[in-house]
A tleap script that builds the chain and sets N, CA, C and O, in Angstrom:
source leaprc.protein.ff14SB
mol = sequence {
  NMET MET ASP GLY TRP PRO LEU MET PHE LEU
  ALA GLY ALA ALA GLU PRO PRO LYS ALA PRO
  THR MET GLU PHE LEU TRP LEU PHE ALA ILE
  ILE GLY ILE MET PHE TRP LEU MET ILE ILE
  ARG PRO GLN LYS ARG GLU GLN GLN GLN LYS
  GLN LYS MET LEU SER MET VAL GLU LYS GLY
  ASP ARG VAL ILE THR ILE GLY GLY ILE HIE
  GLY THR VAL ALA GLY VAL ASP ASP LYS ASN
  LYS THR VAL THR LEU ASP VAL GLY LYS GLY
  VAL ARG ILE GLU PHE SER ARG SER ALA ILE
  ALA SER VAL GLU LYS LYS LYS LYS GLY GLY
  GLU GLU ALA SER ARG GLU SER GLN SER ALA
  CSER
}
set mol.1.N position { 0.570 -1.211 -0.043 }
set mol.1.CA position { -0.373 -0.168 0.019 }
set mol.1.C position { 1.057 1.653 0.070 }
set mol.1.O position { 0.910 2.860 -0.125 }
set mol.2.N position { 2.040 0.892 0.378 }
set mol.2.CA position { 3.215 2.302 0.719 }
set mol.2.C position { 3.966 2.343 -0.523 }
set mol.2.O position { 4.721 3.309 -0.632 }
set mol.3.N position { 3.936 1.636 -1.343 }
set mol.3.CA position { 4.661 1.429 -2.407 }
set mol.3.C position { 4.387 2.747 -3.728 }
set mol.3.O position { 5.231 3.453 -4.280 }
set mol.4.N position { 3.308 2.716 -3.867 }
set mol.4.CA position { 2.627 3.822 -4.482 }
set mol.4.C position { 2.451 5.063 -4.326 }
set mol.4.O position { 2.001 5.880 -5.131 }
set mol.5.N position { 2.855 5.225 -3.142 }
set mol.5.CA position { 2.371 6.355 -2.647 }
set mol.5.C position { 3.221 7.838 -3.278 }
set mol.5.O position { 2.695 8.868 -3.698 }
set mol.6.N position { 4.756 7.492 -3.158 }
set mol.6.CA position { 5.634 8.900 -3.604 }
set mol.6.C position { 5.409 8.346 -5.117 }
set mol.6.O position { 5.272 9.531 -5.421 }
set mol.7.N position { 5.282 7.819 -6.065 }
set mol.7.CA position { 5.082 8.161 -7.087 }
set mol.7.C position { 3.456 8.549 -7.340 }
set mol.7.O position { 3.462 8.826 -8.540 }
set mol.8.N position { 2.702 8.641 -7.083 }
set mol.8.CA position { 1.342 9.659 -7.252 }
set mol.8.C position { 1.721 10.893 -7.138 }
set mol.8.O position { 1.056 11.587 -7.906 }
set mol.9.N position { 2.802 11.760 -6.285 }
set mol.9.CA position { 3.114 13.050 -6.418 }
set mol.9.C position { 3.863 13.486 -7.953 }
set mol.9.O position { 3.635 14.464 -8.665 }
set mol.10.N position { 4.970 12.191 -8.167 }
set mol.10.CA position { 5.618 12.283 -9.218 }
set mol.10.C position { 4.939 12.359 -10.903 }
set mol.10.O position { 5.363 12.847 -11.950 }
set mol.11.N position { 3.709 11.624 -10.532 }
set mol.11.CA position { 3.430 11.435 -11.771 }
set mol.11.C position { 2.159 12.611 -12.124 }
set mol.11.O position { 1.492 12.696 -13.156 }
set mol.12.N position { 2.092 13.506 -10.819 }
set mol.12.CA position { 1.036 14.698 -11.216 }
set mol.12.C position { -0.597 14.063 -10.974 }
set mol.12.O position { -1.467 14.307 -11.810 }
set mol.13.N position { -0.881 13.248 -9.765 }
set mol.13.CA position { -1.998 12.807 -9.786 }
set mol.13.C position { -2.870 13.829 -8.983 }
set mol.13.O position { -4.063 14.075 -9.161 }
set mol.14.N position { -1.781 14.521 -7.803 }
set mol.14.CA position { -2.444 15.287 -7.239 }
set mol.14.C position { -1.211 16.488 -6.411 }
set mol.14.O position { -0.338 16.198 -5.594 }
set mol.15.N position { -1.488 17.585 -6.871 }
set mol.15.CA position { -0.299 18.511 -6.542 }
set mol.15.C position { -0.753 19.104 -5.231 }
set mol.15.O position { -1.916 19.252 -4.856 }
set mol.16.N position { 0.593 19.483 -4.467 }
set mol.16.CA position { 0.282 20.322 -3.108 }
set mol.16.C position { -0.087 21.303 -3.135 }
set mol.16.O position { 0.088 22.031 -4.112 }
set mol.17.N position { -0.804 21.710 -1.943 }
set mol.17.CA position { -1.625 23.199 -2.213 }
set mol.17.C position { -0.887 24.466 -2.572 }
set mol.17.O position { 0.233 24.309 -2.088 }
set mol.18.N position { -0.933 25.554 -3.127 }
set mol.18.CA position { -0.064 26.116 -3.252 }
set mol.18.C position { -0.652 27.614 -2.235 }
set mol.18.O position { -1.802 27.798 -1.837 }
set mol.19.N position { 0.770 28.674 -1.981 }
set mol.19.CA position { 0.502 29.352 -1.114 }
set mol.19.C position { -0.618 30.450 -1.778 }
set mol.19.O position { -0.486 30.581 -2.995 }
set mol.20.N position { -1.608 31.187 -1.209 }
set mol.20.CA position { -2.532 32.425 -1.502 }
set mol.20.C position { -1.701 33.884 -1.494 }
set mol.20.O position { -2.007 34.923 -0.908 }
set mol.21.N position { -0.835 33.672 -2.134 }
set mol.21.CA position { 0.210 34.859 -2.099 }
set mol.21.C position { -0.440 36.456 -2.876 }
set mol.21.O position { -0.311 37.659 -2.648 }
set mol.22.N position { -1.210 35.548 -3.934 }
set mol.22.CA position { -1.829 36.788 -4.874 }
set mol.22.C position { -3.158 37.131 -3.833 }
set mol.22.O position { -3.321 38.336 -4.024 }
set mol.23.N position { -3.899 36.817 -3.114 }
set mol.23.CA position { -5.017 37.308 -2.509 }
set mol.23.C position { -4.668 38.169 -1.232 }
set mol.23.O position { -5.433 38.994 -0.734 }
set mol.24.N position { -3.424 37.865 -0.781 }
set mol.24.CA position { -2.736 38.897 0.098 }
set mol.24.C position { -2.260 40.234 -0.114 }
set mol.24.O position { -2.217 41.253 0.575 }
set mol.25.N position { -1.831 39.839 -1.575 }
set mol.25.CA position { -1.271 41.108 -2.140 }
set mol.25.C position { -2.587 42.170 -2.464 }
set mol.25.O position { -2.599 43.384 -2.263 }
set mol.26.N position { -3.840 41.203 -3.108 }
set mol.26.CA position { -4.734 42.218 -3.328 }
set mol.26.C position { -5.656 43.000 -2.204 }
set mol.26.O position { -6.210 44.098 -2.251 }
set mol.27.N position { -5.592 41.941 -1.124 }
set mol.27.CA position { -6.058 42.697 0.431 }
set mol.27.C position { -5.110 43.942 0.623 }
set mol.27.O position { -5.631 45.029 0.872 }
set mol.28.N position { -3.476 43.808 0.497 }
set mol.28.CA position { -3.076 44.679 1.331 }
set mol.28.C position { -3.086 45.692 0.321 }
set mol.28.O position { -3.298 46.818 0.771 }
set mol.29.N position { -2.895 45.606 -1.076 }
set mol.29.CA position { -3.429 46.956 -2.131 }
set mol.29.C position { -4.746 48.060 -1.532 }
set mol.29.O position { -4.829 49.261 -1.273 }
set mol.30.N position { -5.465 47.127 -1.505 }
set mol.30.CA position { -6.908 47.219 -0.893 }
set mol.30.C position { -7.248 48.342 -0.122 }
set mol.30.O position { -7.808 49.428 -0.271 }
set mol.31.N position { -6.558 47.505 0.993 }
set mol.31.CA position { -6.729 48.588 2.278 }
set mol.31.C position { -5.494 49.637 2.157 }
set mol.31.O position { -5.583 50.589 2.934 }
set mol.32.N position { -4.478 49.619 1.399 }
set mol.32.CA position { -3.252 51.058 1.062 }
set mol.32.C position { -4.149 52.123 0.421 }
set mol.32.O position { -4.105 53.318 0.711 }
set mol.33.N position { -5.006 51.536 -0.523 }
set mol.33.CA position { -5.867 52.608 -1.297 }
set mol.33.C position { -6.517 52.826 -0.334 }
set mol.33.O position { -5.947 53.753 0.241 }
set mol.34.N position { -7.553 52.482 0.321 }
set mol.34.CA position { -8.561 53.051 1.547 }
set mol.34.C position { -7.851 53.976 2.205 }
set mol.34.O position { -8.128 55.175 2.240 }
set mol.35.N position { -6.808 53.374 2.808 }
set mol.35.CA position { -6.041 54.282 3.501 }
set mol.35.C position { -5.493 55.884 3.305 }
set mol.35.O position { -5.554 56.874 4.034 }
set mol.36.N position { -4.943 55.643 1.987 }
set mol.36.CA position { -5.059 56.803 1.431 }
set mol.36.C position { -6.185 57.794 1.580 }
set mol.36.O position { -6.426 58.830 2.200 }
set mol.37.N position { -6.790 56.940 0.670 }
set mol.37.CA position { -8.166 58.006 0.294 }
set mol.37.C position { -9.044 58.532 1.762 }
set mol.37.O position { -9.631 59.612 1.812 }
set mol.38.N position { -9.001 57.654 2.780 }
set mol.38.CA position { -9.409 58.268 3.929 }
set mol.38.C position { -8.789 59.025 4.923 }
set mol.38.O position { -9.447 59.777 5.643 }
set mol.39.N position { -7.666 58.903 5.020 }
set mol.39.CA position { -6.383 59.091 6.096 }
set mol.39.C position { -5.872 60.496 5.076 }
set mol.39.O position { -6.391 61.600 5.242 }
set mol.40.N position { -4.855 60.262 4.088 }
set mol.40.CA position { -3.559 60.729 3.664 }
set mol.40.C position { -4.474 62.128 2.997 }
set mol.40.O position { -4.266 63.301 3.304 }
set mol.41.N position { -5.387 61.689 2.138 }
set mol.41.CA position { -5.488 62.566 1.043 }
set mol.41.C position { -6.275 63.799 1.602 }
set mol.41.O position { -5.786 64.898 1.339 }
set mol.42.N position { -7.650 63.758 2.480 }
set mol.42.CA position { -7.902 64.704 3.278 }
set mol.42.C position { -7.078 65.440 4.234 }
set mol.42.O position { -7.227 66.660 4.300 }
set mol.43.N position { -6.238 64.859 4.975 }
set mol.43.CA position { -5.171 65.659 5.782 }
set mol.43.C position { -4.526 66.421 5.245 }
set mol.43.O position { -4.212 67.497 5.756 }
set mol.44.N position { -4.094 65.957 3.813 }
set mol.44.CA position { -3.355 66.976 2.879 }
set mol.44.C position { -4.168 68.206 2.400 }
set mol.44.O position { -3.513 69.232 2.216 }
set mol.45.N position { -5.040 68.235 2.251 }
set mol.45.CA position { -5.870 68.900 1.693 }
set mol.45.C position { -6.416 69.996 2.563 }
set mol.45.O position { -6.706 71.113 2.134 }
set mol.46.N position { -6.562 69.537 4.048 }
set mol.46.CA position { -6.890 70.515 5.092 }
set mol.46.C position { -5.575 71.514 5.424 }
set mol.46.O position { -5.757 72.682 5.768 }
set mol.47.N position { -4.210 70.921 5.283 }
set mol.47.CA position { -2.690 71.203 5.307 }
set mol.47.C position { -2.895 72.315 4.536 }
set mol.47.O position { -2.852 73.426 5.065 }
set mol.48.N position { -3.190 72.141 2.943 }
set mol.48.CA position { -2.578 73.143 2.157 }
set mol.48.C position { -4.145 74.224 2.142 }
set mol.48.O position { -4.105 75.256 1.473 }
set mol.49.N position { -5.110 73.952 2.724 }
set mol.49.CA position { -6.068 75.188 3.099 }
set mol.49.C position { -5.374 75.983 4.178 }
set mol.49.O position { -5.383 77.211 4.091 }
set mol.50.N position { -4.860 75.470 5.042 }
set mol.50.CA position { -4.221 76.452 6.273 }
set mol.50.C position { -2.882 76.823 5.772 }
set mol.50.O position { -2.325 77.773 6.322 }
set mol.51.N position { -2.261 76.178 4.761 }
set mol.51.CA position { -1.026 77.072 4.633 }
set mol.51.C position { -1.375 78.551 3.634 }
set mol.51.O position { -0.763 79.616 3.557 }
set mol.52.N position { -2.937 77.939 2.780 }
set mol.52.CA position { -3.302 79.350 2.219 }
set mol.52.C position { -3.593 80.427 2.862 }
set mol.52.O position { -3.008 81.491 2.658 }
set mol.53.N position { -4.670 80.249 3.836 }
set mol.53.CA position { -5.158 81.325 5.155 }
set mol.53.C position { -4.242 81.533 5.235 }
set mol.53.O position { -3.946 82.446 4.464 }
set mol.54.N position { -3.036 81.012 6.089 }
set mol.54.CA position { -1.950 81.719 6.794 }
set mol.54.C position { -0.958 82.594 5.968 }
set mol.54.O position { -0.112 83.313 6.502 }
set mol.55.N position { -1.138 82.471 4.570 }
set mol.55.CA position { -0.086 83.110 3.646 }
set mol.55.C position { -1.262 84.557 3.315 }
set mol.55.O position { -0.866 85.722 3.286 }
set mol.56.N position { -2.390 84.234 3.143 }
set mol.56.CA position { -3.233 85.479 3.280 }
set mol.56.C position { -3.322 86.470 4.346 }
set mol.56.O position { -3.879 87.501 3.970 }
set mol.57.N position { -2.984 86.471 5.426 }
set mol.57.CA position { -3.260 87.127 6.448 }
set mol.57.C position { -2.801 88.388 6.125 }
set mol.57.O position { -1.898 88.288 5.295 }
set mol.58.N position { -2.995 89.334 6.374 }
set mol.58.CA position { -2.745 90.703 6.119 }
set mol.58.C position { -3.140 91.828 7.647 }
set mol.58.O position { -3.851 91.486 8.592 }
set mol.59.N position { -2.467 93.121 7.490 }
set mol.59.CA position { -2.538 93.997 8.541 }
set mol.59.C position { -4.389 94.324 8.554 }
set mol.59.O position { -5.139 94.483 7.591 }
set mol.60.N position { -4.715 94.338 10.129 }
set mol.60.CA position { -6.038 94.337 9.870 }
set mol.60.C position { -7.315 93.228 9.727 }
set mol.60.O position { -8.516 93.423 9.538 }
set mol.61.N position { -6.551 92.010 9.894 }
set mol.61.CA position { -7.555 91.245 9.825 }
set mol.61.C position { -7.842 91.045 11.031 }
set mol.61.O position { -7.122 91.752 11.737 }
set mol.62.N position { -8.937 90.078 11.948 }
set mol.62.CA position { -9.539 89.357 12.893 }
set mol.62.C position { -8.724 88.188 12.858 }
set mol.62.O position { -8.619 87.577 11.794 }
set mol.63.N position { -8.101 87.775 13.942 }
set mol.63.CA position { -7.430 86.636 13.885 }
set mol.63.C position { -7.684 85.631 15.413 }
set mol.63.O position { -8.004 86.340 16.367 }
set mol.64.N position { -7.600 84.396 15.674 }
set mol.64.CA position { -7.837 83.609 17.168 }
set mol.64.C position { -6.329 82.695 16.578 }
set mol.64.O position { -6.190 82.083 15.518 }
set mol.65.N position { -5.354 82.890 17.695 }
set mol.65.CA position { -4.491 82.028 17.899 }
set mol.65.C position { -5.014 80.597 18.506 }
set mol.65.O position { -5.920 80.444 19.325 }
set mol.66.N position { -4.333 79.753 17.988 }
set mol.66.CA position { -4.321 78.539 18.778 }
set mol.66.C position { -4.250 77.968 19.930 }
set mol.66.O position { -4.418 76.780 20.206 }
set mol.67.N position { -3.939 79.041 20.751 }
set mol.67.CA position { -4.111 79.333 22.364 }
set mol.67.C position { -5.463 80.366 22.713 }
set mol.67.O position { -5.642 80.913 23.801 }
set mol.68.N position { -6.051 80.444 21.924 }
set mol.68.CA position { -7.763 81.406 22.331 }
set mol.68.C position { -7.476 82.732 22.140 }
set mol.68.O position { -8.485 83.433 22.061 }
set mol.69.N position { -6.254 83.399 22.022 }
set mol.69.CA position { -6.013 85.146 22.170 }
set mol.69.C position { -6.744 85.315 20.563 }
set mol.69.O position { -6.630 84.568 19.592 }
set mol.70.N position { -7.471 86.513 20.705 }
set mol.70.CA position { -8.683 87.003 19.938 }
set mol.70.C position { -7.222 88.250 19.540 }
set mol.70.O position { -6.271 88.425 20.303 }
set mol.71.N position { -7.409 88.969 18.184 }
set mol.71.CA position { -6.730 90.017 18.309 }
set mol.71.C position { -6.981 90.635 16.707 }
set mol.71.O position { -7.504 90.007 15.786 }
set mol.72.N position { -6.466 92.015 16.652 }
set mol.72.CA position { -6.113 92.045 15.096 }
set mol.72.C position { -4.829 92.579 14.664 }
set mol.72.O position { -4.279 93.521 15.233 }
set mol.73.N position { -4.292 91.883 13.510 }
set mol.73.CA position { -3.086 91.724 12.814 }
set mol.73.C position { -2.666 93.187 12.760 }
set mol.73.O position { -3.156 94.012 11.988 }
set mol.74.N position { -1.707 93.427 13.660 }
set mol.74.CA position { -1.208 94.808 13.546 }
set mol.74.C position { 0.149 94.895 12.653 }
set mol.74.O position { 0.419 95.995 12.172 }
set mol.75.N position { 1.204 93.563 12.351 }
set mol.75.CA position { 1.932 93.665 11.259 }
set mol.75.C position { 2.225 92.322 11.055 }
set mol.75.O position { 1.815 91.452 11.823 }
set mol.76.N position { 3.045 92.042 9.871 }
set mol.76.CA position { 3.279 91.230 8.991 }
set mol.76.C position { 4.629 90.535 9.235 }
set mol.76.O position { 5.027 91.502 9.885 }
set mol.77.N position { 5.603 89.754 9.273 }
set mol.77.CA position { 6.684 89.665 9.034 }
set mol.77.C position { 7.077 88.854 8.285 }
set mol.77.O position { 7.491 87.935 8.992 }
set mol.78.N position { 7.272 88.503 6.816 }
set mol.78.CA position { 7.584 87.408 5.984 }
set mol.78.C position { 8.739 87.198 5.957 }
set mol.78.O position { 8.921 86.119 5.393 }
set mol.79.N position { 9.953 87.798 6.368 }
set mol.79.CA position { 11.248 86.729 6.634 }
set mol.79.C position { 11.250 86.042 7.828 }
set mol.79.O position { 12.063 85.130 7.981 }
set mol.80.N position { 10.462 86.335 8.709 }
set mol.80.CA position { 10.571 85.453 10.005 }
set mol.80.C position { 9.575 85.102 10.174 }
set mol.80.O position { 9.560 84.350 11.149 }
set mol.81.N position { 8.466 85.253 9.654 }
set mol.81.CA position { 7.632 84.182 9.409 }
set mol.81.C position { 6.076 84.148 10.878 }
set mol.81.O position { 5.285 83.274 11.233 }
set mol.82.N position { 6.337 85.660 11.323 }
set mol.82.CA position { 5.783 86.218 12.254 }
set mol.82.C position { 4.662 87.206 11.958 }
set mol.82.O position { 4.555 88.084 11.103 }
set mol.83.N position { 3.964 86.840 12.809 }
set mol.83.CA position { 2.484 88.421 13.131 }
set mol.83.C position { 2.685 89.062 14.352 }
set mol.83.O position { 3.296 88.551 15.290 }
set mol.84.N position { 2.277 89.963 14.356 }
set mol.84.CA position { 2.233 91.002 15.461 }
set mol.84.C position { 0.672 91.160 15.514 }
set mol.84.O position { 0.023 91.658 14.594 }
set mol.85.N position { 0.157 90.705 16.638 }
set mol.85.CA position { -1.054 90.868 17.527 }
set mol.85.C position { -1.863 92.434 18.150 }
set mol.85.O position { -1.381 92.529 19.279 }
set mol.86.N position { -2.562 93.320 18.006 }
set mol.86.CA position { -3.069 93.842 19.101 }
set mol.86.C position { -4.370 93.601 19.588 }
set mol.86.O position { -5.526 93.781 19.208 }
set mol.87.N position { -3.669 93.041 20.744 }
set mol.87.CA position { -5.044 92.619 21.547 }
set mol.87.C position { -5.564 93.359 22.480 }
set mol.87.O position { -6.467 92.840 23.136 }
set mol.88.N position { -5.192 94.631 22.779 }
set mol.88.CA position { -6.110 95.485 23.432 }
set mol.88.C position { -5.194 97.083 22.922 }
set mol.88.O position { -4.667 97.527 21.902 }
set mol.89.N position { -5.471 97.601 24.609 }
set mol.89.CA position { -5.285 99.136 24.615 }
set mol.89.C position { -3.667 99.186 24.405 }
set mol.89.O position { -2.945 99.151 25.401 }
set mol.90.N position { -3.130 99.267 23.147 }
set mol.90.CA position { -1.190 99.117 23.406 }
set mol.90.C position { -0.582 98.219 23.580 }
set mol.90.O position { 0.648 98.240 23.541 }
set mol.91.N position { -1.349 97.075 23.843 }
set mol.91.CA position { -0.884 95.747 24.085 }
set mol.91.C position { -0.256 94.875 22.777 }
set mol.91.O position { -0.957 94.058 22.180 }
set mol.92.N position { 0.914 95.100 22.467 }
set mol.92.CA position { 1.188 94.030 20.790 }
set mol.92.C position { 1.890 92.005 21.818 }
set mol.92.O position { 2.442 91.559 22.824 }
set mol.93.N position { 1.283 91.632 20.563 }
set mol.93.CA position { 2.167 90.427 21.131 }
set mol.93.C position { 2.428 89.696 19.354 }
set mol.93.O position { 1.670 89.411 18.426 }
set mol.94.N position { 3.467 89.648 19.516 }
set mol.94.CA position { 4.103 88.596 18.571 }
set mol.94.C position { 4.054 86.915 18.307 }
set mol.94.O position { 4.642 86.117 19.037 }
set mol.95.N position { 3.491 86.649 17.488 }
set mol.95.CA position { 3.340 85.010 17.412 }
set mol.95.C position { 3.728 84.457 16.235 }
set mol.95.O position { 3.657 85.187 15.247 }
set mol.96.N position { 4.163 83.231 16.082 }
set mol.96.CA position { 4.274 82.866 14.819 }
set mol.96.C position { 3.120 82.148 13.665 }
set mol.96.O position { 2.182 81.392 13.918 }
set mol.97.N position { 3.478 82.573 12.620 }
set mol.97.CA position { 2.365 82.758 11.549 }
set mol.97.C position { 1.478 81.423 11.884 }
set mol.97.O position { 0.272 81.249 12.057 }
set mol.98.N position { 2.433 80.701 11.895 }
set mol.98.CA position { 1.731 78.741 12.446 }
set mol.98.C position { 0.858 78.770 13.569 }
set mol.98.O position { 0.066 77.859 13.815 }
set mol.99.N position { 0.991 79.822 14.269 }
set mol.99.CA position { -0.090 79.758 15.744 }
set mol.99.C position { -1.209 80.349 15.366 }
set mol.99.O position { -2.079 80.544 16.215 }
set mol.100.N position { -1.386 80.708 14.160 }
set mol.100.CA position { -2.804 81.258 13.774 }
set mol.100.C position { -4.135 80.315 13.912 }
set mol.100.O position { -3.831 79.760 12.856 }
set mol.101.N position { -5.145 79.757 14.225 }
set mol.101.CA position { -5.973 78.991 14.031 }
set mol.101.C position { -7.017 79.303 13.287 }
set mol.101.O position { -7.448 78.310 12.700 }
set mol.102.N position { -7.680 80.403 13.039 }
set mol.102.CA position { -8.511 81.058 12.238 }
set mol.102.C position { -8.609 82.805 11.863 }
set mol.102.O position { -8.523 83.564 12.828 }
set mol.103.N position { -8.753 83.301 10.727 }
set mol.103.CA position { -8.529 84.489 10.303 }
set mol.103.C position { -10.193 84.818 9.790 }
set mol.103.O position { -10.759 84.099 8.967 }
set mol.104.N position { -10.807 85.949 10.390 }
set mol.104.CA position { -11.764 86.772 9.990 }
set mol.104.C position { -11.289 88.055 9.179 }
set mol.104.O position { -10.785 89.044 9.711 }
set mol.105.N position { -11.527 87.895 7.775 }
set mol.105.CA position { -11.035 89.184 6.713 }
set mol.105.C position { -11.491 90.515 7.648 }
set mol.105.O position { -12.466 90.499 8.399 }
set mol.106.N position { -10.681 91.558 7.473 }
set mol.106.CA position { -11.334 92.693 7.489 }
set mol.106.C position { -12.308 93.588 6.695 }
set mol.106.O position { -12.225 93.685 5.471 }
set mol.107.N position { -13.045 94.104 7.278 }
set mol.107.CA position { -14.422 94.758 6.425 }
set mol.107.C position { -13.766 95.394 5.344 }
set mol.107.O position { -12.731 96.029 5.544 }
set mol.108.N position { -14.401 95.255 3.912 }
set mol.108.CA position { -14.311 96.175 3.118 }
set mol.108.C position { -15.295 96.702 2.206 }
set mol.108.O position { -16.011 96.096 1.409 }
set mol.109.N position { -15.187 98.246 2.523 }
set mol.109.CA position { -16.534 99.114 1.849 }
set mol.109.C position { -17.529 98.752 2.581 }
set mol.109.O position { -18.547 98.909 1.907 }
set mol.110.N position { -17.867 98.201 3.985 }
set mol.110.CA position { -18.593 98.408 4.796 }
set mol.110.C position { -19.507 96.814 4.468 }
set mol.110.O position { -20.614 96.627 4.974 }
set mol.111.N position { -19.031 96.077 3.824 }
set mol.111.CA position { -19.194 94.588 3.821 }
set mol.111.C position { -18.947 94.192 5.309 }
set mol.111.O position { -18.100 94.732 6.020 }
set mol.112.N position { -20.030 92.886 5.819 }
set mol.112.CA position { -20.077 92.046 6.864 }
set mol.112.C position { -18.259 91.432 6.847 }
set mol.112.O position { -17.986 91.360 5.649 }
set mol.113.N position { -17.453 91.151 7.379 }
set mol.113.CA position { -16.181 90.440 7.289 }
set mol.113.C position { -16.717 89.057 7.599 }
set mol.113.O position { -17.421 88.649 8.524 }
set mol.114.N position { -15.993 88.259 6.204 }
set mol.114.CA position { -16.522 86.939 5.920 }
set mol.114.C position { -15.071 86.165 7.180 }
set mol.114.O position { -14.047 86.505 7.772 }
set mol.115.N position { -15.848 85.136 6.991 }
set mol.115.CA position { -15.201 83.766 7.916 }
set mol.115.C position { -14.241 83.280 6.579 }
set mol.115.O position { -14.696 82.905 5.498 }
set mol.116.N position { -12.787 83.386 6.941 }
set mol.116.CA position { -12.183 82.867 6.252 }
set mol.116.C position { -12.233 81.130 6.606 }
set mol.116.O position { -12.588 80.295 5.773 }
set mol.117.N position { -11.835 80.832 7.897 }
set mol.117.CA position { -11.585 79.680 8.209 }
set mol.117.C position { -11.771 79.339 9.922 }
set mol.117.O position { -11.388 80.015 10.876 }
set mol.118.N position { -12.458 78.116 9.903 }
set mol.118.CA position { -12.757 77.522 11.081 }
set mol.118.C position { -11.329 77.165 12.075 }
set mol.118.O position { -10.233 77.305 11.530 }
set mol.119.N position { -11.366 76.850 13.076 }
set mol.119.CA position { -10.152 75.832 14.157 }
set mol.119.C position { -9.600 74.940 12.842 }
set mol.119.O position { -10.209 74.292 11.991 }
set mol.120.N position { -8.344 75.168 13.037 }
set mol.120.CA position { -7.626 73.900 11.981 }
set mol.120.C position { -7.002 73.258 13.061 }
set mol.120.O position { -6.002 73.680 13.642 }
set mol.121.N position { -7.948 71.670 13.452 }
set mol.121.CA position { -7.448 71.096 14.443 }
set mol.121.C position { -6.569 70.024 13.773 }
set mol.121.O position { -5.908 69.248 14.463 }
savepdb mol mol.pdb
quit
């Protein structure tokens, strides 16, 4: 009974099971695409919107910092990437431009100020 056993595999009567590598590759590819669509792409979009908002900050805009300080932009230093805020009666504080959470543009010709961005979390 054991005589013909090794000959079965040599004759091709029964093949040993194959490893399911292609199924694993497809699974990892689908997971990778979903990760990119749900996490990386929206995060990049938010980052680009915040960069655009920060680059458009100018004197007279009302801003809120990530620390919750409300103030009016008194000056912008593009070289050092800082913004000076007027927060009260003659009180000015200098912040890094990246510390701004939201910007409310200054009024133009009697129009209501438009909200540029909500908090960037």
